[in-house]
DOSE-213366 format. One record per residue (C-alpha): residue number from 1; x, y, z. Coordinates in Angstrom, 3 decimals. Layout:
N
<site><num>NUM</num><east>X</east><north>Y</north><up>Z</up></site>
...
***
This chain:
319
<site><num>1</num><east>206.414</east><north>-65.336</north><up>17.929</up></site>
<site><num>2</num><east>204.997</east><north>-62.393</north><up>16.177</up></site>
<site><num>3</num><east>204.353</east><north>-62.601</north><up>12.556</up></site>
<site><num>4</num><east>207.454</east><north>-61.757</north><up>10.757</up></site>
<site><num>5</num><east>208.055</east><north>-58.134</north><up>9.975</up></site>
<site><num>6</num><east>208.505</east><north>-58.405</north><up>6.114</up></site>
<site><num>7</num><east>205.046</east><north>-60.386</north><up>6.061</up></site>
<site><num>8</num><east>202.908</east><north>-57.956</north><up>8.242</up></site>
<site><num>9</num><east>204.755</east><north>-55.116</north><up>5.602</up></site>
<site><num>10</num><east>203.363</east><north>-56.997</north><up>2.868</up></site>
<site><num>11</num><east>199.956</east><north>-57.258</north><up>4.144</up></site>
<site><num>12</num><east>199.886</east><north>-53.880</north><up>4.492</up></site>
<site><num>13</num><east>200.454</east><north>-53.495</north><up>0.768</up></site>
<site><num>14</num><east>198.093</east><north>-55.560</north><up>-0.163</up></site>
<site><num>15</num><east>195.520</east><north>-53.792</north><up>2.064</up></site>
<site><num>16</num><east>196.700</east><north>-50.452</north><up>0.505</up></site>
<site><num>17</num><east>196.504</east><north>-51.775</north><up>-2.772</up></site>
<site><num>18</num><east>192.833</east><north>-52.094</north><up>-1.729</up></site>
<site><num>19</num><east>191.526</east><north>-55.306</north><up>-3.852</up></site>
<site><num>20</num><east>189.225</east><north>-57.925</north><up>-3.342</up></site>
<site><num>21</num><east>190.257</east><north>-60.811</north><up>-1.223</up></site>
<site><num>22</num><east>189.852</east><north>-64.185</north><up>-3.116</up></site>
<site><num>23</num><east>186.532</east><north>-64.841</north><up>-1.133</up></site>
<site><num>24</num><east>185.415</east><north>-61.948</north><up>-2.159</up></site>
<site><num>25</num><east>186.007</east><north>-62.595</north><up>-6.324</up></site>
<site><num>26</num><east>185.627</east><north>-64.759</north><up>-8.732</up></site>
<site><num>27</num><east>188.002</east><north>-67.592</north><up>-9.754</up></site>
<site><num>28</num><east>188.711</east><north>-65.775</north><up>-13.060</up></site>
<site><num>29</num><east>189.978</east><north>-62.192</north><up>-11.069</up></site>
<site><num>30</num><east>191.441</east><north>-63.686</north><up>-8.407</up></site>
<site><num>31</num><east>193.554</east><north>-66.343</north><up>-10.903</up></site>
<site><num>32</num><east>194.696</east><north>-62.752</north><up>-12.163</up></site>
<site><num>33</num><east>197.382</east><north>-62.222</north><up>-8.871</up></site>
<site><num>34</num><east>199.426</east><north>-65.174</north><up>-9.559</up></site>
<site><num>35</num><east>201.360</east><north>-63.609</north><up>-12.615</up></site>
<site><num>36</num><east>201.683</east><north>-60.506</north><up>-10.772</up></site>
<site><num>37</num><east>203.479</east><north>-62.496</north><up>-7.462</up></site>
<site><num>38</num><east>205.161</east><north>-64.392</north><up>-10.229</up></site>
<site><num>39</num><east>206.380</east><north>-61.056</north><up>-11.096</up></site>
<site><num>40</num><east>207.793</east><north>-60.056</north><up>-7.942</up></site>
<site><num>41</num><east>209.753</east><north>-63.528</north><up>-7.723</up></site>
<site><num>42</num><east>211.165</east><north>-63.475</north><up>-10.489</up></site>
<site><num>43</num><east>212.657</east><north>-66.619</north><up>-12.673</up></site>
<site><num>44</num><east>213.741</east><north>-69.599</north><up>-10.841</up></site>
<site><num>45</num><east>217.069</east><north>-70.660</north><up>-10.981</up></site>
<site><num>46</num><east>218.707</east><north>-72.574</north><up>-13.661</up></site>
<site><num>47</num><east>218.435</east><north>-76.299</north><up>-13.697</up></site>
<site><num>48</num><east>220.307</east><north>-79.173</north><up>-15.545</up></site>
<site><num>49</num><east>216.606</east><north>-80.021</north><up>-17.908</up></site>
<site><num>50</num><east>213.368</east><north>-79.027</north><up>-18.345</up></site>
<site><num>51</num><east>210.860</east><north>-81.115</north><up>-19.946</up></site>
<site><num>52</num><east>206.973</east><north>-80.343</north><up>-20.501</up></site>
<site><num>53</num><east>204.637</east><north>-83.170</north><up>-21.610</up></site>
<site><num>54</num><east>200.756</east><north>-83.127</north><up>-21.587</up></site>
<site><num>55</num><east>198.929</east><north>-86.449</north><up>-19.855</up></site>
<site><num>56</num><east>195.180</east><north>-87.804</north><up>-20.525</up></site>
<site><num>57</num><east>192.971</east><north>-87.115</north><up>-17.863</up></site>
<site><num>58</num><east>189.250</east><north>-88.225</north><up>-17.344</up></site>
<site><num>59</num><east>187.830</east><north>-86.026</north><up>-19.413</up></site>
<site><num>60</num><east>190.548</east><north>-83.786</north><up>-20.612</up></site>
<site><num>61</num><east>194.234</east><north>-83.544</north><up>-20.676</up></site>
<site><num>62</num><east>196.604</east><north>-81.458</north><up>-18.239</up></site>
<site><num>63</num><east>200.131</east><north>-80.846</north><up>-18.328</up></site>
<site><num>64</num><east>203.100</east><north>-81.863</north><up>-16.067</up></site>
<site><num>65</num><east>206.713</east><north>-80.056</north><up>-16.226</up></site>
<site><num>66</num><east>210.005</east><north>-82.290</north><up>-15.672</up></site>
<site><num>67</num><east>213.151</east><north>-80.087</north><up>-14.038</up></site>
<site><num>68</num><east>216.105</east><north>-82.320</north><up>-13.949</up></site>
<site><num>69</num><east>219.175</east><north>-81.174</north><up>-11.799</up></site>
<site><num>70</num><east>222.908</east><north>-81.051</north><up>-12.775</up></site>
<site><num>71</num><east>224.120</east><north>-84.458</north><up>-12.080</up></site>
<site><num>72</num><east>222.994</east><north>-87.794</north><up>-11.135</up></site>
<site><num>73</num><east>219.305</east><north>-87.567</north><up>-9.339</up></site>
<site><num>74</num><east>218.808</east><north>-88.811</north><up>-6.105</up></site>
<site><num>75</num><east>215.435</east><north>-89.218</north><up>-5.708</up></site>
<site><num>76</num><east>212.460</east><north>-88.476</north><up>-7.458</up></site>
<site><num>77</num><east>209.865</east><north>-85.390</north><up>-6.228</up></site>
<site><num>78</num><east>206.314</east><north>-85.399</north><up>-7.749</up></site>
<site><num>79</num><east>205.222</east><north>-81.928</north><up>-6.393</up></site>
<site><num>80</num><east>201.314</east><north>-80.803</north><up>-5.883</up></site>
<site><num>81</num><east>201.076</east><north>-77.045</north><up>-6.162</up></site>
<site><num>82</num><east>198.999</east><north>-75.145</north><up>-3.842</up></site>
<site><num>83</num><east>196.040</east><north>-72.633</north><up>-4.326</up></site>
<site><num>84</num><east>192.810</east><north>-74.321</north><up>-2.809</up></site>
<site><num>85</num><east>192.299</east><north>-76.445</north><up>-5.549</up></site>
<site><num>86</num><east>191.358</east><north>-73.247</north><up>-7.816</up></site>
<site><num>87</num><east>194.254</east><north>-71.023</north><up>-7.600</up></site>
<site><num>88</num><east>198.131</east><north>-71.980</north><up>-8.558</up></site>
<site><num>89</num><east>200.068</east><north>-72.742</north><up>-11.773</up></site>
<site><num>90</num><east>202.963</east><north>-74.450</north><up>-12.381</up></site>
<site><num>91</num><east>204.320</east><north>-71.936</north><up>-14.950</up></site>
<site><num>92</num><east>204.209</east><north>-69.284</north><up>-12.198</up></site>
<site><num>93</num><east>205.479</east><north>-69.184</north><up>-8.791</up></site>
<site><num>94</num><east>206.062</east><north>-73.060</north><up>-8.257</up></site>
<site><num>95</num><east>208.182</east><north>-73.385</north><up>-11.540</up></site>
<site><num>96</num><east>210.331</east><north>-71.387</north><up>-9.594</up></site>
<site><num>97</num><east>209.310</east><north>-73.015</north><up>-6.382</up></site>
<site><num>98</num><east>210.624</east><north>-76.637</north><up>-8.202</up></site>
<site><num>99</num><east>213.200</east><north>-75.759</north><up>-9.754</up></site>
<site><num>100</num><east>214.875</east><north>-74.529</north><up>-6.442</up></site>
<site><num>101</num><east>213.934</east><north>-78.173</north><up>-4.897</up></site>
<site><num>102</num><east>215.572</east><north>-79.921</north><up>-7.809</up></site>
<site><num>103</num><east>218.842</east><north>-77.653</north><up>-6.963</up></site>
<site><num>104</num><east>219.033</east><north>-78.791</north><up>-3.310</up></site>
<site><num>105</num><east>218.055</east><north>-81.659</north><up>-3.109</up></site>
<site><num>106</num><east>219.775</east><north>-83.054</north><up>-6.222</up></site>
<site><num>107</num><east>216.294</east><north>-84.550</north><up>-6.888</up></site>
<site><num>108</num><east>214.328</east><north>-85.006</north><up>-10.550</up></site>
<site><num>109</num><east>211.245</east><north>-82.785</north><up>-9.829</up></site>
<site><num>110</num><east>207.746</east><north>-83.278</north><up>-11.787</up></site>
<site><num>111</num><east>205.169</east><north>-80.456</north><up>-11.100</up></site>
<site><num>112</num><east>201.904</east><north>-81.837</north><up>-11.735</up></site>
<site><num>113</num><east>199.243</east><north>-79.065</north><up>-13.158</up></site>
<site><num>114</num><east>196.248</east><north>-80.504</north><up>-12.189</up></site>
<site><num>115</num><east>193.344</east><north>-79.229</north><up>-13.404</up></site>
<site><num>116</num><east>191.181</east><north>-76.537</north><up>-11.296</up></site>
<site><num>117</num><east>187.989</east><north>-76.087</north><up>-9.777</up></site>
<site><num>118</num><east>185.224</east><north>-74.756</north><up>-10.291</up></site>
<site><num>119</num><east>185.321</east><north>-75.660</north><up>-13.697</up></site>
<site><num>120</num><east>186.658</east><north>-79.127</north><up>-12.867</up></site>
<site><num>121</num><east>185.699</east><north>-79.940</north><up>-9.232</up></site>
<site><num>122</num><east>186.832</east><north>-82.859</north><up>-6.733</up></site>
<site><num>123</num><east>187.985</east><north>-85.690</north><up>-7.715</up></site>
<site><num>124</num><east>189.228</east><north>-84.094</north><up>-10.937</up></site>
<site><num>125</num><east>192.252</east><north>-82.607</north><up>-9.098</up></site>
<site><num>126</num><east>193.112</east><north>-86.136</north><up>-7.319</up></site>
<site><num>127</num><east>192.562</east><north>-88.205</north><up>-10.740</up></site>
<site><num>128</num><east>194.905</east><north>-86.028</north><up>-12.840</up></site>
<site><num>129</num><east>197.339</east><north>-86.462</north><up>-9.679</up></site>
<site><num>130</num><east>196.920</east><north>-90.322</north><up>-9.552</up></site>
<site><num>131</num><east>197.549</east><north>-90.791</north><up>-13.403</up></site>
<site><num>132</num><east>200.880</east><north>-88.015</north><up>-13.101</up></site>
<site><num>133</num><east>202.214</east><north>-90.298</north><up>-10.160</up></site>
<site><num>134</num><east>201.218</east><north>-93.211</north><up>-12.118</up></site>
<site><num>135</num><east>203.199</east><north>-91.782</north><up>-15.378</up></site>
<site><num>136</num><east>206.533</east><north>-90.723</north><up>-12.985</up></site>
<site><num>137</num><east>205.899</east><north>-94.861</north><up>-12.005</up></site>
<site><num>138</num><east>205.964</east><north>-95.728</north><up>-15.282</up></site>
<site><num>139</num><east>208.901</east><north>-93.932</north><up>-16.262</up></site>
<site><num>140</num><east>211.037</east><north>-93.654</north><up>-13.496</up></site>
<site><num>141</num><east>214.216</east><north>-95.217</north><up>-15.434</up></site>
<site><num>142</num><east>214.057</east><north>-92.099</north><up>-17.505</up></site>
<site><num>143</num><east>213.896</east><north>-89.750</north><up>-14.894</up></site>
<site><num>144</num><east>216.606</east><north>-91.197</north><up>-12.080</up></site>
<site><num>145</num><east>218.531</east><north>-94.020</north><up>-11.791</up></site>
<site><num>146</num><east>216.839</east><north>-98.018</north><up>-10.367</up></site>
<site><num>147</num><east>216.044</east><north>-97.242</north><up>-6.661</up></site>
<site><num>148</num><east>216.440</east><north>-94.105</north><up>-5.889</up></site>
<site><num>149</num><east>213.631</east><north>-93.044</north><up>-3.523</up></site>
<site><num>150</num><east>209.977</east><north>-91.814</north><up>-4.820</up></site>
<site><num>151</num><east>208.878</east><north>-88.820</north><up>-2.853</up></site>
<site><num>152</num><east>205.414</east><north>-86.667</north><up>-3.046</up></site>
<site><num>153</num><east>205.375</east><north>-83.460</north><up>-1.444</up></site>
<site><num>154</num><east>203.089</east><north>-80.237</north><up>-1.838</up></site>
<site><num>155</num><east>202.013</east><north>-77.510</north><up>-0.189</up></site>
<site><num>156</num><east>198.282</east><north>-76.559</north><up>1.192</up></site>
<site><num>157</num><east>195.723</east><north>-78.242</north><up>-1.173</up></site>
<site><num>158</num><east>198.710</east><north>-79.290</north><up>-2.769</up></site>
<site><num>159</num><east>199.056</east><north>-81.031</north><up>0.910</up></site>
<site><num>160</num><east>196.047</east><north>-82.646</north><up>0.604</up></site>
<site><num>161</num><east>196.982</east><north>-84.053</north><up>-2.478</up></site>
<site><num>162</num><east>199.540</east><north>-85.394</north><up>-1.448</up></site>
<site><num>163</num><east>197.882</east><north>-87.339</north><up>1.548</up></site>
<site><num>164</num><east>195.611</east><north>-88.549</north><up>-0.498</up></site>
<site><num>165</num><east>197.933</east><north>-90.132</north><up>-3.389</up></site>
<site><num>166</num><east>199.777</east><north>-91.848</north><up>-0.322</up></site>
<site><num>167</num><east>196.469</east><north>-93.538</north><up>0.646</up></site>
<site><num>168</num><east>195.506</east><north>-94.155</north><up>-2.577</up></site>
<site><num>169</num><east>198.959</east><north>-95.635</north><up>-3.250</up></site>
<site><num>170</num><east>198.588</east><north>-98.080</north><up>-0.695</up></site>
<site><num>171</num><east>194.795</east><north>-98.966</north><up>-0.958</up></site>
<site><num>172</num><east>195.666</east><north>-99.647</north><up>-4.939</up></site>
<site><num>173</num><east>199.413</east><north>-101.543</north><up>-3.678</up></site>
<site><num>174</num><east>201.441</east><north>-98.939</north><up>-5.889</up></site>
<site><num>175</num><east>203.006</east><north>-97.161</north><up>-7.227</up></site>
<site><num>176</num><east>205.493</east><north>-97.200</north><up>-4.062</up></site>
<site><num>177</num><east>205.796</east><north>-94.018</north><up>-2.479</up></site>
<site><num>178</num><east>208.885</east><north>-93.469</north><up>-0.388</up></site>
<site><num>179</num><east>208.113</east><north>-90.222</north><up>1.558</up></site>
<site><num>180</num><east>205.933</east><north>-87.397</north><up>1.648</up></site>
<site><num>181</num><east>206.628</east><north>-84.122</north><up>2.466</up></site>
<site><num>182</num><east>203.505</east><north>-81.738</north><up>3.274</up></site>
<site><num>183</num><east>203.766</east><north>-78.150</north><up>4.045</up></site>
<site><num>184</num><east>200.355</east><north>-76.626</north><up>5.401</up></site>
<site><num>185</num><east>198.622</east><north>-79.189</north><up>4.430</up></site>
<site><num>186</num><east>194.630</east><north>-79.405</north><up>3.870</up></site>
<site><num>187</num><east>194.030</east><north>-82.662</north><up>5.793</up></site>
<site><num>188</num><east>189.938</east><north>-81.702</north><up>6.900</up></site>
<site><num>189</num><east>186.698</east><north>-80.112</north><up>5.974</up></site>
<site><num>190</num><east>186.591</east><north>-78.976</north><up>9.273</up></site>
<site><num>191</num><east>186.173</east><north>-74.855</north><up>9.470</up></site>
<site><num>192</num><east>186.223</east><north>-74.321</north><up>13.128</up></site>
<site><num>193</num><east>188.881</east><north>-75.448</north><up>14.782</up></site>
<site><num>194</num><east>190.784</east><north>-72.925</north><up>16.892</up></site>
<site><num>195</num><east>193.204</east><north>-71.895</north><up>14.740</up></site>
<site><num>196</num><east>190.965</east><north>-71.523</north><up>11.353</up></site>
<site><num>197</num><east>189.004</east><north>-69.173</north><up>13.724</up></site>
<site><num>198</num><east>191.823</east><north>-67.604</north><up>15.532</up></site>
<site><num>199</num><east>191.392</east><north>-63.554</north><up>14.302</up></site>
<site><num>200</num><east>195.357</east><north>-63.497</north><up>14.312</up></site>
<site><num>201</num><east>195.342</east><north>-65.918</north><up>11.428</up></site>
<site><num>202</num><east>192.975</east><north>-64.173</north><up>8.591</up></site>
<site><num>203</num><east>195.666</east><north>-63.216</north><up>6.864</up></site>
<site><num>204</num><east>196.954</east><north>-64.458</north><up>3.275</up></site>
<site><num>205</num><east>194.536</east><north>-67.326</north><up>3.915</up></site>
<site><num>206</num><east>191.235</east><north>-66.841</north><up>5.936</up></site>
<site><num>207</num><east>188.645</east><north>-68.776</north><up>7.509</up></site>
<site><num>208</num><east>186.185</east><north>-66.809</north><up>4.968</up></site>
<site><num>209</num><east>188.570</east><north>-67.982</north><up>1.648</up></site>
<site><num>210</num><east>188.403</east><north>-71.590</north><up>2.707</up></site>
<site><num>211</num><east>184.754</east><north>-71.834</north><up>2.724</up></site>
<site><num>212</num><east>185.020</east><north>-70.223</north><up>-0.934</up></site>
<site><num>213</num><east>187.818</east><north>-72.898</north><up>-1.670</up></site>
<site><num>214</num><east>185.759</east><north>-76.041</north><up>-0.222</up></site>
<site><num>215</num><east>182.434</east><north>-74.468</north><up>-2.475</up></site>
<site><num>216</num><east>184.003</east><north>-74.471</north><up>-5.722</up></site>
<site><num>217</num><east>186.158</east><north>-77.593</north><up>-5.640</up></site>
<site><num>218</num><east>183.293</east><north>-80.000</north><up>-3.185</up></site>
<site><num>219</num><east>179.970</east><north>-78.282</north><up>-2.727</up></site>
<site><num>220</num><east>178.485</east><north>-80.975</north><up>-1.293</up></site>
<site><num>221</num><east>179.600</east><north>-80.663</north><up>2.874</up></site>
<site><num>222</num><east>178.575</east><north>-84.504</north><up>3.728</up></site>
<site><num>223</num><east>180.768</east><north>-85.526</north><up>0.543</up></site>
<site><num>224</num><east>183.732</east><north>-83.488</north><up>2.081</up></site>
<site><num>225</num><east>183.825</east><north>-85.696</north><up>5.043</up></site>
<site><num>226</num><east>185.020</east><north>-88.374</north><up>2.484</up></site>
<site><num>227</num><east>188.725</east><north>-89.210</north><up>2.870</up></site>
<site><num>228</num><east>189.653</east><north>-88.756</north><up>-0.686</up></site>
<site><num>229</num><east>188.611</east><north>-85.124</north><up>0.469</up></site>
<site><num>230</num><east>189.731</east><north>-85.090</north><up>4.361</up></site>
<site><num>231</num><east>192.437</east><north>-87.760</north><up>4.529</up></site>
<site><num>232</num><east>192.140</east><north>-86.958</north><up>8.008</up></site>
<site><num>233</num><east>189.339</east><north>-89.363</north><up>8.243</up></site>
<site><num>234</num><east>190.973</east><north>-92.329</north><up>6.997</up></site>
<site><num>235</num><east>189.703</east><north>-95.474</north><up>8.454</up></site>
<site><num>236</num><east>193.439</east><north>-96.285</north><up>9.284</up></site>
<site><num>237</num><east>196.638</east><north>-94.473</north><up>8.692</up></site>
<site><num>238</num><east>198.854</east><north>-97.347</north><up>8.993</up></site>
<site><num>239</num><east>201.498</east><north>-98.395</north><up>6.254</up></site>
<site><num>240</num><east>201.732</east><north>-95.080</north><up>5.120</up></site>
<site><num>241</num><east>205.402</east><north>-93.540</north><up>4.172</up></site>
<site><num>242</num><east>206.992</east><north>-91.518</north><up>6.283</up></site>
<site><num>243</num><east>206.165</east><north>-87.775</north><up>6.706</up></site>
<site><num>244</num><east>207.691</east><north>-84.661</north><up>7.297</up></site>
<site><num>245</num><east>204.480</east><north>-82.140</north><up>8.011</up></site>
<site><num>246</num><east>205.350</east><north>-78.733</north><up>8.262</up></site>
<site><num>247</num><east>202.814</east><north>-75.978</north><up>9.444</up></site>
<site><num>248</num><east>202.863</east><north>-72.723</north><up>9.647</up></site>
<site><num>249</num><east>202.311</east><north>-70.873</north><up>12.666</up></site>
<site><num>250</num><east>199.803</east><north>-67.972</north><up>11.609</up></site>
<site><num>251</num><east>197.504</east><north>-70.198</north><up>9.472</up></site>
<site><num>252</num><east>193.731</east><north>-71.468</north><up>9.735</up></site>
<site><num>253</num><east>195.348</east><north>-74.927</north><up>8.564</up></site>
<site><num>254</num><east>197.656</east><north>-75.164</north><up>11.839</up></site>
<site><num>255</num><east>195.767</east><north>-77.751</north><up>13.859</up></site>
<site><num>256</num><east>194.391</east><north>-79.833</north><up>10.882</up></site>
<site><num>257</num><east>198.234</east><north>-80.060</north><up>10.224</up></site>
<site><num>258</num><east>198.836</east><north>-80.899</north><up>13.350</up></site>
<site><num>259</num><east>196.064</east><north>-83.620</north><up>13.534</up></site>
<site><num>260</num><east>197.200</east><north>-85.376</north><up>10.708</up></site>
<site><num>261</num><east>200.644</east><north>-85.367</north><up>12.228</up></site>
<site><num>262</num><east>199.736</east><north>-87.206</north><up>15.131</up></site>
<site><num>263</num><east>197.411</east><north>-89.629</north><up>13.243</up></site>
<site><num>264</num><east>200.190</east><north>-90.850</north><up>11.503</up></site>
<site><num>265</num><east>202.531</east><north>-91.493</north><up>14.419</up></site>
<site><num>266</num><east>199.556</east><north>-93.199</north><up>16.115</up></site>
<site><num>267</num><east>199.471</east><north>-95.455</north><up>13.159</up></site>
<site><num>268</num><east>202.765</east><north>-96.251</north><up>13.795</up></site>
<site><num>269</num><east>204.053</east><north>-93.911</north><up>11.101</up></site>
<site><num>270</num><east>207.629</east><north>-92.349</north><up>11.425</up></site>
<site><num>271</num><east>206.700</east><north>-88.503</north><up>11.244</up></site>
<site><num>272</num><east>208.389</east><north>-85.506</north><up>11.845</up></site>
<site><num>273</num><east>206.507</east><north>-82.128</north><up>12.999</up></site>
<site><num>274</num><east>207.600</east><north>-79.077</north><up>12.493</up></site>
<site><num>275</num><east>206.500</east><north>-75.238</north><up>12.151</up></site>
<site><num>276</num><east>207.823</east><north>-72.363</north><up>10.744</up></site>
<site><num>277</num><east>207.485</east><north>-69.569</north><up>13.679</up></site>
<site><num>278</num><east>206.291</east><north>-66.179</north><up>12.849</up></site>
<site><num>279</num><east>205.196</east><north>-67.445</north><up>9.085</up></site>
<site><num>280</num><east>201.858</east><north>-67.395</north><up>7.684</up></site>
<site><num>281</num><east>199.929</east><north>-69.690</north><up>5.255</up></site>
<site><num>282</num><east>201.472</east><north>-69.232</north><up>1.468</up></site>
<site><num>283</num><east>205.012</east><north>-68.036</north><up>2.970</up></site>
<site><num>284</num><east>206.532</east><north>-71.209</north><up>0.838</up></site>
<site><num>285</num><east>205.311</east><north>-69.732</north><up>-2.452</up></site>
<site><num>286</num><east>206.622</east><north>-66.504</north><up>-1.775</up></site>
<site><num>287</num><east>210.284</east><north>-66.746</north><up>-3.343</up></site>
<site><num>288</num><east>212.119</east><north>-63.121</north><up>-3.217</up></site>
<site><num>289</num><east>209.100</east><north>-61.482</north><up>-1.561</up></site>
<site><num>290</num><east>208.721</east><north>-63.439</north><up>1.806</up></site>
<site><num>291</num><east>212.482</east><north>-64.378</north><up>3.541</up></site>
<site><num>292</num><east>210.727</east><north>-67.323</north><up>5.530</up></site>
<site><num>293</num><east>210.733</east><north>-69.107</north><up>1.744</up></site>
<site><num>294</num><east>214.308</east><north>-69.014</north><up>1.964</up></site>
<site><num>295</num><east>213.914</east><north>-70.837</north><up>5.217</up></site>
<site><num>296</num><east>211.109</east><north>-73.253</north><up>4.064</up></site>
<site><num>297</num><east>213.396</east><north>-74.892</north><up>1.453</up></site>
<site><num>298</num><east>216.104</east><north>-75.004</north><up>3.324</up></site>
<site><num>299</num><east>214.092</east><north>-77.197</north><up>6.229</up></site>
<site><num>300</num><east>211.954</east><north>-79.243</north><up>3.212</up></site>
<site><num>301</num><east>215.762</east><north>-79.906</north><up>1.431</up></site>
<site><num>302</num><east>217.834</east><north>-80.737</north><up>4.285</up></site>
<site><num>303</num><east>214.104</east><north>-83.282</north><up>5.115</up></site>
<site><num>304</num><east>214.170</east><north>-84.600</north><up>2.150</up></site>
<site><num>305</num><east>218.442</east><north>-84.977</north><up>1.863</up></site>
<site><num>306</num><east>218.353</east><north>-86.728</north><up>5.113</up></site>
<site><num>307</num><east>215.660</east><north>-89.176</north><up>4.341</up></site>
<site><num>308</num><east>217.479</east><north>-89.825</north><up>1.157</up></site>
<site><num>309</num><east>220.449</east><north>-90.281</north><up>2.640</up></site>
<site><num>310</num><east>219.062</east><north>-93.349</north><up>5.152</up></site>
<site><num>311</num><east>217.565</east><north>-94.307</north><up>2.112</up></site>
<site><num>312</num><east>220.740</east><north>-95.345</north><up>0.391</up></site>
<site><num>313</num><east>222.435</east><north>-96.630</north><up>3.305</up></site>
<site><num>314</num><east>219.462</east><north>-99.005</north><up>4.014</up></site>
<site><num>315</num><east>219.260</east><north>-99.960</north><up>0.679</up></site>
<site><num>316</num><east>223.207</east><north>-100.954</north><up>0.720</up></site>
<site><num>317</num><east>222.864</east><north>-102.859</north><up>3.759</up></site>
<site><num>318</num><east>220.363</east><north>-105.201</north><up>1.659</up></site>
<site><num>319</num><east>222.524</east><north>-105.233</north><up>-1.443</up></site>
***
């Protein structure tokens, strides 16, 4: 399937505007695109309640945002946003993503605004995310009824963080994560996969941009092979929570997402691999910009709702 027409037109508009690609600029300049894209997306839908908190990380503080749905929450979702560990913010497009996710799944969504590289390189994003996850587990009774599932989710670099959080939770014996949603995740430091090299995939995200992201996040190329950076390289993927791995057709990260789904499945983890046909990397955050965002949200929400329903039935059988 060819790249969907609206995405093609959007890329043409970006090219006509003449701004530099992220890898040709500084992090500060690249971050200036965030408010512009958020303005195109507009404000997200209303939710039942919004609460903001500041948490203490190692060497500094960071924010989380709790988005509660109307009615009784059926799950808790901890969402880690994308942006190559350098870009992204819970105040901009990801507030919109979180609000839609809360409403579409009737879940409490907690957005984690982990600190960014290069000011805060690896492993700060992971340490902040772990602190956020532990906070959620410790305050679960305030966020949803007892016994609802705890889900981690994220896109791109946030998918990387989500995957690492499941490994840490398994190896540290908690918090117990019941399900994981990985949207076009970074799972490996290999920048020479077929999808990473494919000319047709050099769009919103390119191989050059991934080089730029990795150089800011973790400059030591040998250290990138550690499972905390490249979860595909974990010694074992057994006993991880069931997963949805959702890749985009036109994406440098396509193949590593597929490889991660295979690694989970080979380890006995129940996993669904889905592909967003005709979509490019970053579409999932493009609310009211790219039509694929609506379909992507629906796919993720449907999988969450089906998992929550089966989780509740399983709990009822053991009650």
